[in-house]
N, C-alpha and C positions, 0 to 999 in steps of 0.2 A: 604814720604809715600810709603811704599812698603810692600807687603806681606812678612811674614817671618816665621821662625820656631816657634813652641810653646814655646821653652825654650831658654834661653840665658846662657852664661857662669856664669852669676850672679844669676842663679836660686837658690832659697832657698833650703836647704836640707830638706828631708822628716822629718816631725815632727808628729809622731804618737800620741803625747800628746795633739794636738790641735783638739777640737771637729770639726765635719764635717757639722754641721747644719748652714744653711744660716742665717745671722743676718741682720735685717732691721733697718735702722736709718731713723726716720721720723722727719721732721721739718715743723712746720706750718709757712706759709708766709701770711702776711696781707698787702695789698696795699690799701692806702686810695683813696677815690674818686678823680679822676683827674689824677692819675698816669698811669693807664692802661685802662682808659675808664671813663665814667661819674659816675660809682658807685664803692663802695668799693668792693674788692674781696679778698677771702681767699682761699688758696689751700695748699696742702702738697707737700713737696719735699722729695724724698726718695733716699737713697744710700743703697747699699747692700754690705755686706762683706761675701764672699763665700770661706770658707776653702776647699782646694782641697788637694789631696795627695802630690802634689809637689809645693805648694805655695798657697798664699791667693790672691783671685781676688777681687778687689774693683770695683763694678759696679756703675757708675756715682759718681760725686763728689759734688753735690749740688751747692748752690748759691755762695759760696766763703768763708764760715766760718765753714765748716763741718769737717775740719781736726781734730779738738779736739774731736768731736763725733766719728770719725772713729778711732782715737787713743784709746779712752776709750773702744770701742767695741773690738779692737785688744787685749787690756789688759784683758778684760773679757774672751777672748778666750785663754789667756796665751801666746799671741803672741805679736809681735811688728812690727814696720815699716819694719825691715829687712826681715820679712816673706812675705811681699807683693811682689808678682811676676809680677802681671799684673793689669792695670786699664783699664776698658772697658767703653767707653762712648756710650750710646745708641743713642744719637743724639745731634747735635750741637746747643742746646739752653742753655742759661745762667743758668737755674735752674738745668741742668745736668752736665755742663762742667765748671761752674763758679769757682769751688774750685780746679780745676786741678793743677794750679800752686802751690797752698798751699800744696796739697798732694805730688806733685813732689819735693817740697823743703824738705819734710820728707823722701821721698823714690826716690832719683834721678834715680836709675837704673831700675825702674819698666818699663815694656813694656806697651806702651799705644796703645789701639786699638779703632777704630771707623769704622762705616760703610763706604764702598768705596766712596760714594758720599759726605759724611760729613767729611772725614779725612782731607781734605784741610782746612776746616773751623776750625776744632779742632787744627790743626797745627798752624794756624795763630794766635791763642790766647796763645800759649805757649811762655813763656819768655826765656827759655833756648834753645839755638841753638843746644844743644847736644841731645835733646829728639826727637826721631822719632815717628811719629804716623803711625802705621801699619794698612793697610786696611783689615778689617774683611769681607771676602767674604761670601756670602750665602753658607751654608753647611759646612763652616770651623769649626774647633774645637779649642777653647781656653781653655787649661787645662781641657778638658772634657766637656766644655759648648758648645753646638752646636749653631752656629750663624744662625739666620733666618732673611733674609732681609724682612723688613716690612715697605716699603715706604708709605708715606701718610702725616704723621706729618712733616717729612722732607724727602727728597729724599734718604738720607743715613741712615734712621732710621733702627735700628736692635733690635731684641729681642734675648734672650738667653734661651736655654732649658737645664736644668740640669736634665738629664734623671734619674740619680741615685736617686734624691730626688723627681722626678715627679713635678718639679717646672719650670714654665716659667716666665721669667722676661721681661715684656714689659712695658715701661714707656713712 
């Protein structure tokens, strides 16, 4: 875990043919009574695919089986896994980080980011010893997305502001 530059030698090249609109992937999760309390609960899990001028940022990876959905979204954009430059985890709960190993198996060289206080927990769940989780400090920029430290849900919870789109991502 260490802060680092926004880009790496493996940064995808600029692809003007890729649209710049953020794509949202939504999965419904249903847990039967007794799994997470006495009653049945349903909730949605979201991942975001954010095309930027110098790479595609994936925000959160879902519960563990979202890589296919992410790949389909990349294909809709005319992109592929090689275009993914960064993966940002908003906080270290399984519904946001559970699919990280699956995503990293498709894009091994992506830079992984998490809030400073959650970076250790995210790192501990990664199977590959080659992957570093970089600490995303409050006010930092990840490919043009401004990091905002929003503790509460977890101590390292972060939100991202895409000022060009007027979009805030807080999950």
